[in-house]
DSSP file (Angstrom, degrees, kcal/mol; ACC not computed):
  #  RESIDUE AA STRUCTURE BP1 BP2  ACC     N-H-->O    O-->H-N    N-H-->O    O-->H-N    TCO  KAPPA ALPHA  PHI   PSI    X-CA   Y-CA   Z-CA
    1    1 A M              0   0    0      0, 0.0     2,-0.6     0, 0.0    56,-0.0   0.000 360.0 360.0 360.0 124.7  107.0   97.0   89.9
    2    2 A I        -     0   0    0      2,-0.0    56,-2.8     0, 0.0     2,-0.4  -0.960 360.0-163.8-115.0 115.7  103.8   96.0   91.6
    3    3 A L  E     -A   57   0A   0     -2,-0.6     2,-0.4    54,-0.2    54,-0.2  -0.836   7.9-177.1-101.4 136.5  104.1   93.6   94.5
    4    4 A S  E     -A   56   0A   0     52,-2.8    52,-2.9    -2,-0.4    -2,-0.0  -0.998  21.7-168.3-134.7 132.6  101.1   91.8   95.8
    5    5 A N        -     0   0    0     -2,-0.4     5,-0.4    50,-0.2     4,-0.1   0.645  21.6-160.8 -92.8 -16.8  100.9   89.4   98.8
    6    6 A L    >>  -     0   0    0      3,-0.1     3,-2.3     1,-0.1     4,-2.0   0.866  11.9-143.8  35.7  77.8   97.4   88.2   97.9
    7    7 A R  T 34 S+     0   0    0      1,-0.3    -1,-0.1     2,-0.2    -3,-0.0   0.770  93.0  47.5 -40.8 -46.8   96.5   86.8  101.3
    8    8 A G  T 34 S+     0   0    0      1,-0.2    -1,-0.3     3,-0.0    -2,-0.1   0.741 117.6  41.5 -73.2 -21.1   94.6   83.8  100.1
    9    9 A D  T X4 S+     0   0    0     -3,-2.3     3,-1.7    -4,-0.1    44,-0.2   0.704  86.7 104.4 -99.8 -23.0   97.2   82.7   97.6
   10   10 A A  T 3< S+     0   0    0     -4,-2.0    44,-0.2    -5,-0.4     3,-0.1  -0.336  87.4  17.4 -62.2 140.7  100.4   83.2   99.5
   11   11 A W  T 3  S+     0   0    0     42,-3.8    -1,-0.3     1,-0.3     2,-0.1   0.517  86.3 146.1  74.5   9.6  102.0   80.0  100.8
   12   12 A R    <   -     0   0    0     -3,-1.7    41,-2.6    41,-0.1     2,-0.5  -0.492  49.8-123.9 -69.9 147.4  100.0   77.8   98.4
   13   13 A I  E     +B   52   0A   0     39,-0.2     2,-0.3    -2,-0.1    39,-0.2  -0.831  39.9 168.3 -95.1 128.0  102.0   74.7   97.2
   14   14 A V  E     -B   51   0A   0     37,-2.8    37,-2.7    -2,-0.5     2,-0.3  -0.862  32.8-104.6-135.7 167.7  102.2   74.4   93.4
   15   15 A D  E     -BC  50  30A   0     15,-0.9    15,-2.3    -2,-0.3     2,-0.5  -0.745  25.6-127.1 -97.2 141.9  104.0   72.4   90.8
   16   16 A V  E     + C   0  29A   0     33,-2.3    32,-2.9    -2,-0.3    13,-0.3  -0.777  24.9 179.2 -84.9 124.0  106.9   73.7   88.7
   17   17 A E  E    S+     0   0A   0     11,-2.5    12,-0.2    -2,-0.5    -1,-0.2   0.831  72.7  21.0 -92.1 -39.8  106.2   73.1   84.9
   18   18 A E  E    S- C   0  28A   0     10,-1.7    10,-1.3    28,-0.1    -1,-0.3  -0.984 104.1 -82.3-130.5 141.7  109.4   74.6   83.5
   19   19 A P        -     0   0    0      0, 0.0     2,-0.3     0, 0.0    -2,-0.1  -0.010  46.5-147.5 -49.0 142.2  112.6   75.2   85.4
   20   20 A L  B     +G   45   0B   0     25,-2.9    25,-2.3     7,-0.2     2,-0.3  -0.783  22.0 164.4-111.3 153.1  112.8   78.3   87.6
   21   21 A N        -     0   0    0      3,-0.4    19,-1.2    -2,-0.3     6,-0.2  -0.929  45.1-110.9-152.3 177.7  115.7   80.6   88.6
   22   22 A E  S    S+     0   0    0     -2,-0.3    22,-0.1    17,-0.2     3,-0.1   0.496 102.5  70.4 -91.8  -3.1  116.2   84.0   90.0
   23   23 A H  S    S+     0   0    0      1,-0.1     2,-0.3     0, 0.0    -1,-0.2   0.765 106.2   2.1 -88.6 -26.9  117.6   85.6   86.9
   24   24 A N        -     0   0    0     -3,-0.2    -3,-0.4    14,-0.1     3,-0.4  -0.912  64.4-111.3-152.7 176.6  114.5   85.8   84.6
   25   25 A D  S    S+     0   0    0     -2,-0.3    13,-0.2     1,-0.2    14,-0.1  -0.015  78.9 109.2-104.4  27.9  110.8   85.0   84.4
   26   26 A E        +     0   0    0     11,-0.1    -1,-0.2     2,-0.1    13,-0.1   0.658  54.9  93.9 -81.2 -15.2  111.0   82.2   81.9
   27   27 A G  E     - D   0  38A   0     11,-0.7    11,-1.7    -3,-0.4     2,-0.4  -0.317  63.3-148.6 -72.6 161.0  110.1   79.5   84.4
   28   28 A R  E     -CD  18  37A   0    -10,-1.3   -11,-2.5     9,-0.2   -10,-1.7  -0.986  12.8-170.5-135.5 143.8  106.5   78.3   84.7
   29   29 A I  E     -CD  16  36A   0      7,-2.1     7,-2.8    -2,-0.4     2,-0.6  -0.881  25.5-124.5-121.7 160.1  104.3   77.0   87.6
   30   30 A R  E     +CD  15  35A   0    -15,-2.3   -15,-0.9    -2,-0.3     2,-0.4  -0.940  39.4 165.0-105.9 116.6  100.8   75.5   87.4
   31   31 A F  E >   - D   0  34A   0      3,-2.8     3,-1.6    -2,-0.6   -17,-0.1  -0.993  66.2  -9.6-137.7 126.0   98.4   77.4   89.8
   32   32 A Q  T 3  S-     0   0    0     -2,-0.4    -1,-0.1     1,-0.3     3,-0.1   0.845 128.4 -56.5  55.2  37.7   94.6   77.2   89.8
   33   33 A G  T 3  S+     0   0    0      1,-0.2     2,-0.4    -3,-0.0    -1,-0.3   0.524 118.7 104.3  78.4   5.6   94.7   75.2   86.5
   34   34 A I  E <  S-D   31   0A   0     -3,-1.6    -3,-2.8     0, 0.0     2,-0.5  -0.929  71.8-122.9-123.2 144.1   96.7   77.9   84.7
   35   35 A S  E     -D   30   0A   0     -2,-0.4     2,-0.3    -5,-0.2    -5,-0.2  -0.758  37.9-175.1 -84.8 126.1  100.4   78.0   83.7
   36   36 A W  E     -D   29   0A   0     -7,-2.8    -7,-2.1    -2,-0.5     2,-0.2  -0.872  29.9-105.2-122.9 152.3  102.0   81.2   85.1
   37   37 A Q  E     +De  28  60A   0     22,-0.5    24,-2.4    -2,-0.3     2,-0.3  -0.498  49.3 170.5 -67.6 145.2  105.4   82.9   84.9
   38   38 A A  E     -De  27  61A   0    -11,-1.7   -11,-0.7    22,-0.2     2,-0.3  -0.987  18.6-176.8-153.7 159.9  107.5   82.4   88.0
   39   39 A R  E     - e   0  62A   0     22,-2.0    24,-2.4    -2,-0.3   -17,-0.2  -0.971  22.6-121.0-151.2 165.0  110.9   82.8   89.5
   40   40 A T  E     - e   0  63A   0    -19,-1.2    24,-0.2    -2,-0.3     3,-0.2  -0.566  19.8-125.5-100.2 168.2  112.8   82.1   92.7
   41   41 A L  S    S-     0   0    0     22,-0.7     2,-0.3     1,-0.3    -1,-0.1   0.774  94.7  -4.5 -81.6 -28.6  114.5   84.5   95.0
   42   42 A E  S    S+     0   0    0      1,-0.1    -1,-0.3   -21,-0.0    -3,-0.0  -0.951 108.4  15.0-161.6 145.9  117.7   82.5   94.7
   43   43 A G  S    S-     0   0    0     -2,-0.3     2,-0.3    -3,-0.2    -3,-0.3  -0.041  79.8 -68.0  85.1 173.3  118.8   79.2   93.1
   44   44 A D        -     0   0    0    -23,-0.2   -23,-0.2   -22,-0.1    -5,-0.0  -0.792  34.5-164.0-104.1 146.2  117.5   76.9   90.5
   45   45 A V  B     -G   20   0B   0    -25,-2.3   -25,-2.9    -2,-0.3     3,-0.1  -0.985  17.7-137.7-130.6 120.0  114.4   74.8   90.8
   46   46 A P    >   -     0   0    0      0, 0.0     3,-1.3     0, 0.0   -30,-0.2  -0.303  31.5 -87.5 -76.4 160.3  113.8   71.9   88.3
   47   47 A A  T 3  S+     0   0    0      1,-0.2   -30,-0.2   -30,-0.1     3,-0.1  -0.319 113.4  38.2 -59.1 147.1  110.5   71.0   86.6
   48   48 A G  T 3  S+     0   0    0    -32,-2.9    -1,-0.2     1,-0.3     2,-0.2   0.334  88.5 124.5  90.9  -6.2  108.4   68.6   88.7
   49   49 A T    <   -     0   0    0     -3,-1.3   -33,-2.3   -33,-0.1     2,-0.4  -0.566  61.6-123.1 -85.9 148.9  109.4   70.2   92.0
   50   50 A K  E     -B   15   0A   0     16,-0.3    16,-2.1   -35,-0.2     2,-0.3  -0.767  34.4-178.2 -87.9 136.8  106.9   71.5   94.5
   51   51 A V  E     -BF  14  65A   0    -37,-2.7   -37,-2.8    -2,-0.4     2,-0.4  -0.925  24.1-125.3-133.0 160.3  107.2   75.1   95.5
   52   52 A K  E     -BF  13  64A   0     12,-3.4    12,-2.0    -2,-0.3     2,-0.4  -0.893  25.2-125.0-104.5 132.0  105.5   77.6   97.8
   53   53 A I  E     + F   0  63A   0    -41,-2.6   -42,-3.8    -2,-0.4    10,-0.2  -0.622  29.8 174.7 -73.6 130.4  104.1   80.8   96.5
   54   54 A K  E     -     0   0A   0      8,-3.1     2,-0.3     1,-0.4     9,-0.2   0.826  58.3 -43.7-100.2 -50.9  105.5   83.8   98.5
   55   55 A Y  E     - F   0  62A   0      7,-1.4     7,-3.3   -45,-0.1    -1,-0.4  -0.952  54.7 -99.7-166.0 179.1  104.1   86.8   96.5
   56   56 A R  E     -AF   4  61A   0    -52,-2.9   -52,-2.8    -2,-0.3     2,-0.6  -0.947  14.8-162.6-118.8 137.6  103.4   88.2   93.1
   57   57 A D  E >  S-AF   3  60A   0      3,-3.3     3,-2.1    -2,-0.4     2,-0.4  -0.927  71.6 -57.3-116.8 100.6  105.5   90.8   91.2
   58   58 A N  T 3  S-     0   0    0    -56,-2.8   -54,-0.0    -2,-0.6    -2,-0.0  -0.506 122.1 -19.0  57.1-116.2  103.2   92.0   88.4
   59   59 A T  T 3  S+     0   0    0     -2,-0.4   -22,-0.5    -3,-0.1     2,-0.5   0.294 121.5  93.2-101.7  10.5  102.2   88.9   86.5
   60   60 A T  E <   -eF  37  57A   0     -3,-2.1    -3,-3.3   -24,-0.1     2,-0.4  -0.902  67.9-139.9-108.6 128.2  105.2   86.8   87.8
   61   61 A W  E     -eF  38  56A   0    -24,-2.4   -22,-2.0    -2,-0.5     2,-0.5  -0.689  10.9-144.8 -83.4 135.6  104.8   84.6   90.9
   62   62 A I  E     +eF  39  55A   0     -7,-3.3    -8,-3.1    -2,-0.4    -7,-1.4  -0.901  30.6 174.7-101.1 125.3  107.8   84.6   93.3
   63   63 A V  E     -eF  40  53A   0    -24,-2.4   -22,-0.7    -2,-0.5   -10,-0.2  -0.790  25.2-150.4-130.3 166.2  108.2   81.1   94.9
   64   64 A E  E     - F   0  52A   0    -12,-2.0   -12,-3.4    -2,-0.3   -24,-0.0  -0.986  35.0 -97.8-135.6 148.7  110.5   79.1   97.1
   65   65 A P  E     - F   0  51A   0      0, 0.0     2,-0.7     0, 0.0   -14,-0.2  -0.252  25.5-134.8 -64.1 149.7  111.2   75.3   97.1
   66   66 A V        -     0   0    0    -16,-2.1   -16,-0.3     1,-0.2     3,-0.2  -0.938  13.6-164.1-103.4 113.5  109.4   73.1   99.5
   67   67 A D  S    S-     0   0    0     -2,-0.7     2,-0.3     1,-0.3    -1,-0.2   0.938  74.3 -11.5 -65.6 -46.6  111.9   70.7  100.9
   68   68 A Q        -     0   0    0     -3,-0.1     2,-0.5     2,-0.0    -1,-0.3  -0.911  66.3-131.5-157.2 125.8  109.4   68.2  102.2
   69   69 A I        -     0   0    0     -2,-0.3     2,-0.2    -3,-0.2    -3,-0.0  -0.685  31.7-126.7 -80.7 125.6  105.7   68.6  102.6
   70   70 A Q        -     0   0    0     -2,-0.5     3,-0.1     1,-0.1    -1,-0.1  -0.496  17.5-123.2 -74.0 137.2  104.6   67.5  106.0
   71   71 A E        -     0   0    0     -2,-0.2    -1,-0.1     1,-0.1     5,-0.0  -0.509  38.2 -95.9 -71.8 147.5  101.9   64.9  106.3
   72   72 A P    >>  -     0   0    0      0, 0.0     4,-1.8     0, 0.0     3,-0.8  -0.373  32.7-117.9 -60.3 145.8   98.9   66.0  108.4
   73   73 A T  H 3> S+     0   0    0      1,-0.3     4,-2.2     2,-0.2     5,-0.2   0.862 114.1  57.9 -55.1 -39.6   99.1   64.8  112.0
   74   74 A S  H 3> S+     0   0    0      1,-0.2     4,-1.8     2,-0.2    -1,-0.3   0.866 106.2  49.4 -61.5 -36.4   96.0   62.7  111.6
   75   75 A Q  H <> S+     0   0    0     -3,-0.8     4,-2.2     2,-0.2    -1,-0.2   0.883 108.4  53.1 -69.7 -38.5   97.6   60.7  108.7
   76   76 A K  H  X S+     0   0    0     -4,-1.8     4,-1.4     1,-0.2    -2,-0.2   0.905 108.6  50.3 -62.0 -41.1  100.8   60.2  110.8
   77   77 A L  H  X S+     0   0    0     -4,-2.2     4,-1.1     1,-0.2    -1,-0.2   0.903 109.8  49.9 -64.9 -41.0   98.7   58.7  113.6
   78   78 A K  H  < S+     0   0    0     -4,-1.8     3,-0.5     1,-0.2    -1,-0.2   0.903 108.5  53.1 -61.7 -41.8   96.9   56.3  111.2
   79   79 A D  H  < S+     0   0    0     -4,-2.2    -1,-0.2     1,-0.2    -2,-0.2   0.800 104.4  56.1 -66.4 -29.4  100.2   55.1  109.7
   80   80 A K  H  <        0   0    0     -4,-1.4    -1,-0.2     1,-0.2    -2,-0.2   0.807 360.0 360.0 -72.2 -29.3  101.5   54.3  113.2
   81   81 A N     <        0   0    0     -4,-1.1    -1,-0.2    -3,-0.5    -2,-0.2   0.467 360.0 360.0 -81.6 360.0   98.6   52.0  114.0
């Protein structure tokens, strides 16, 4: 098992292409224009969901769901006016 934190890639937000779970590497995410194997640390994540990359285990990305992506503060201020 080779774990990599890849500083520039950790915490990127990506799309789930095929459902993810913690049991196997059959799920897929789209990252940098390429479909990659991925899994979660716990629970199921359906296709179409946004997830955050945590780290890589060999060729599999380990991700966690993003409950809600925060708008940038500048956009929130524009929307209030």
